[in-house]
C-alpha positions as CSV (number, residue, x, y, z in Angstrom):
1,M,0.5,0.4,-0.2
2,G,1.4,3.3,-0.9
3,K,1.5,6.3,1.3
4,P,-1.3,8.1,2.0
5,P,-1.7,11.3,-0.2
6,C,-1.6,15.4,1.7
7,L,-3.4,18.3,1.4
8,L,-1.4,21.0,1.7
9,L,-3.6,25.1,2.8
10,H,-1.0,28.2,2.2
11,G,-2.0,31.4,4.0
12,F,-4.6,34.5,3.8
13,T,-3.2,36.2,0.7
14,G,-0.7,33.7,0.0
15,G,-0.3,31.0,-2.5
16,T,1.1,27.4,-3.1
17,D,4.8,28.9,-3.2
18,E,4.4,29.2,0.4
19,L,4.3,25.4,1.0
20,E,5.8,24.3,-2.2
21,P,9.4,23.6,-1.3
22,L,8.0,21.0,1.5
23,A,5.2,19.4,-1.1
24,R,8.5,19.0,-2.8
25,E,10.2,17.0,-0.4
26,L,7.3,15.2,0.5
27,E,6.7,14.6,-3.2
28,R,10.7,13.3,-3.5
29,C,9.8,10.6,-0.3
30,G,7.6,9.3,-2.4
31,R,4.1,11.0,-1.6
32,S,1.3,12.5,-3.5
33,C,0.5,16.0,-3.0
34,V,-2.5,18.1,-3.4
35,L,-1.4,22.1,-3.3
36,P,-4.6,24.2,-4.7
37,L,-4.8,27.7,-4.8
38,L,-7.5,29.3,-2.0
39,P,-9.8,32.0,-3.0
40,W,-8.9,35.1,-2.6
41,N,-4.9,34.7,-2.5
42,G,-2.2,37.5,-3.1
43,R,-3.3,37.0,-6.9
44,K,-6.9,37.4,-6.5
45,L,-7.8,39.4,-3.9
46,G,-10.9,41.9,-5.0
47,E,-11.7,40.1,-7.3
48,G,-15.8,39.8,-8.6
49,G,-16.4,42.3,-5.2
50,R,-17.5,39.3,-3.1
51,V,-15.3,38.2,-0.1
52,H,-16.2,35.9,2.7
53,W,-14.8,33.7,4.9
54,K,-17.0,31.2,4.3
55,D,-14.9,30.8,0.1
56,W,-11.9,29.1,1.9
57,V,-14.1,26.8,4.4
58,E,-15.7,25.9,0.7
59,A,-12.7,25.9,-1.1
60,A,-10.9,23.4,1.5
61,E,-13.4,20.9,1.4
62,E,-13.8,20.7,-2.0
63,E,-10.6,19.2,-1.8
64,A,-11.1,17.1,0.9
65,R,-13.8,15.8,-0.6
66,N,-12.4,14.7,-3.3
67,L,-9.7,13.0,-1.8
68,E,-11.9,11.2,0.3
69,R,-13.7,9.7,-2.5
70,Q,-10.7,8.5,-3.4
71,Q,-8.4,7.2,-1.0
72,T,-9.1,5.5,2.6
73,S,-7.9,8.2,4.2
74,F,-5.5,11.1,3.7
75,D,-3.3,14.1,5.7
76,V,-3.6,17.2,6.0
77,V,-0.9,20.5,5.9
78,G,-2.0,23.7,6.9
79,F,0.3,27.0,6.5
80,S,-0.9,30.2,8.9
81,M,-4.9,30.7,7.8
82,G,-4.7,27.6,6.7
83,G,-3.4,25.4,9.4
84,L,-7.2,26.4,10.8
85,L,-8.6,25.1,7.9
86,A,-6.7,21.8,8.1
87,A,-7.6,21.3,11.8
88,Y,-11.6,22.0,10.9
89,M,-11.2,19.8,7.3
90,A,-9.6,16.9,10.8
91,T,-12.8,16.8,12.5
92,K,-15.2,16.3,9.3
93,Y,-13.4,14.2,6.7
94,R,-11.3,11.0,7.2
95,V,-8.0,12.9,8.3
96,R,-5.7,10.6,9.3
97,R,-2.6,12.8,10.5
98,L,-2.6,16.9,10.9
99,V,0.4,19.0,10.7
100,L,0.0,22.9,11.4
101,L,2.6,25.4,10.7
102,N,2.4,28.4,12.2
103,A,-0.9,28.4,12.6
104,A,-2.9,31.8,12.4
105,V,-5.0,31.7,15.6
106,I,-3.1,33.9,17.5
107,Y,-1.9,36.4,14.8
108,I,-0.2,39.3,14.9
109,S,2.6,40.4,17.3
110,P,2.6,44.0,16.4
111,A,5.9,44.7,17.4
112,R,7.7,41.7,16.1
113,F,6.1,42.9,12.5
114,A,6.5,46.1,12.8
115,R,10.3,45.0,13.3
116,E,10.1,42.7,10.5
117,L,8.5,46.0,8.0
118,T,11.4,48.2,8.9
119,M,13.9,45.9,7.6
120,R,12.1,45.5,4.7
121,L,11.8,48.6,3.6
122,R,15.4,49.3,4.8
123,Q,16.6,46.7,2.7
124,G,14.6,47.8,-0.4
125,D,12.3,45.0,-0.2
126,R,8.9,47.0,-0.8
127,G,6.5,43.7,-2.1
128,H,5.3,43.3,1.7
129,L,4.4,47.0,1.8
130,E,3.0,47.1,-0.8
131,K,0.9,43.6,-0.6
132,M,-0.7,45.4,2.8
133,G,-1.6,48.1,0.5
134,G,-3.6,45.7,-2.1
135,T,-5.9,43.4,0.6
136,P,-9.3,44.9,0.5
137,L,-10.4,45.3,4.0
138,Q,-13.5,43.5,3.6
139,A,-11.0,40.6,2.8
140,T,-9.4,41.4,6.0
141,W,-12.5,41.4,8.0
142,Q,-13.9,38.4,6.7
143,F,-10.2,36.6,7.8
144,T,-10.9,37.8,11.7
145,R,-14.1,36.5,11.3
146,L,-12.6,32.4,9.6
147,V,-10.4,33.3,12.7
148,K,-13.5,33.8,15.7
149,H,-15.4,30.9,13.8
150,M,-12.1,28.0,13.2
151,R,-10.6,28.7,16.8
152,P,-13.2,26.9,18.9
153,E,-13.1,23.3,16.0
154,L,-9.5,23.5,18.0
155,R,-11.1,21.7,20.8
156,K,-12.4,18.9,18.7
157,V,-9.5,17.6,17.0
158,K,-8.5,14.3,17.9
159,V,-6.1,12.9,15.1
160,P,-2.5,12.9,15.1
161,T,-1.4,16.4,14.9
162,L,2.3,18.4,14.5
163,I,2.5,22.1,15.6
164,A,5.6,23.4,14.3
165,Q,6.6,26.8,15.0
166,S,9.0,29.3,14.5
167,E,10.1,31.5,17.0
168,L,10.8,34.8,15.0
169,D,7.4,34.0,13.4
170,Q,6.7,38.1,13.1
171,V,3.0,37.5,11.8
172,V,1.8,34.9,14.2
173,H,2.2,35.2,17.9
174,P,4.4,32.8,18.6
175,F,1.7,31.5,21.5
176,S,0.2,30.0,19.2
177,A,1.2,27.1,19.1
178,R,1.3,26.5,22.8
179,Y,-2.3,27.8,22.0
180,V,-3.4,25.6,19.9
181,H,-1.4,22.3,21.7
182,S,-3.5,23.2,24.9
183,K,-7.0,22.7,22.8
184,L,-6.0,19.4,21.5
185,Q,-7.8,16.7,22.5
186,G,-5.5,13.8,20.4
187,P,-1.8,12.8,20.3
188,K,0.3,16.4,19.7
189,E,3.5,17.1,19.3
190,L,4.7,20.5,19.3
191,H,8.2,22.2,17.6
192,T,9.8,25.9,17.8
193,F,12.2,26.4,15.1
194,P,14.6,29.0,16.0
195,R,15.6,30.5,13.1
196,S,12.6,31.1,11.2
197,N,10.4,33.8,10.9
198,H,7.0,33.3,9.2
199,L,7.1,31.9,6.3
200,I,9.3,28.8,7.8
201,C,9.3,26.2,4.9
202,Q,11.6,29.0,2.7
203,G,13.5,29.6,5.9
204,P,17.1,28.3,7.5
205,D,15.2,25.7,9.3
206,A,13.2,24.3,6.3
207,P,15.5,21.4,6.1
208,E,15.0,20.1,9.6
209,L,11.3,21.4,9.2
210,F,10.7,18.8,6.5
211,R,12.8,15.8,8.6
212,V,10.3,16.5,11.1
213,V,7.4,16.6,8.9
214,E,8.3,13.8,7.4
215,R,9.4,11.5,10.3
216,F,5.9,12.5,11.2
217,L,3.6,11.5,8.6
218,A,5.4,8.5,8.2
219,A,4.5,7.4,11.0
220,D,1.3,4.8,11.7
């Protein structure tokens, strides 16, 4: 029997590039990966004039249903906002194992965010600032509603879960991981990565993260 496939869900205003390095490593280890582009990402913000938090949930559920029709069970990895969606999928579908990367439960660390933004501007990187300026307020508001509705679902999660948190995360407060760990009902393990910022799959700790995730998913 082959390895269960893995559904990977990216973050708010992000895209598949946030998780592609991890997906490539999992595929190298013989695991098929599904990496959908969710609604209201950085390439589609404001399109059509409609933004609702349930759009993200419905898109993730469609992918989960497709996998469930094809497989006995599957694994889910969620990054940032995708972590909340992944946890919710684990309460409704035949998810075998769950991986949460910088899950956006306590979303913003203002001091860390300000330091990171200042550093990027000094280095001439204005892309992050432009991306923020291009995010409709309605989309941001709907994101906060998603967090409000999805956070209570954490206590319903009973599948084995790996929680990974960057200690230098400038977007999700590092306490978020401990909060998630305290709420989950099933077997769980928490790993912190001291050199990484929010984009944990692209940071200096990525090789170690990939080893930890693969080991966790390889367990029976």
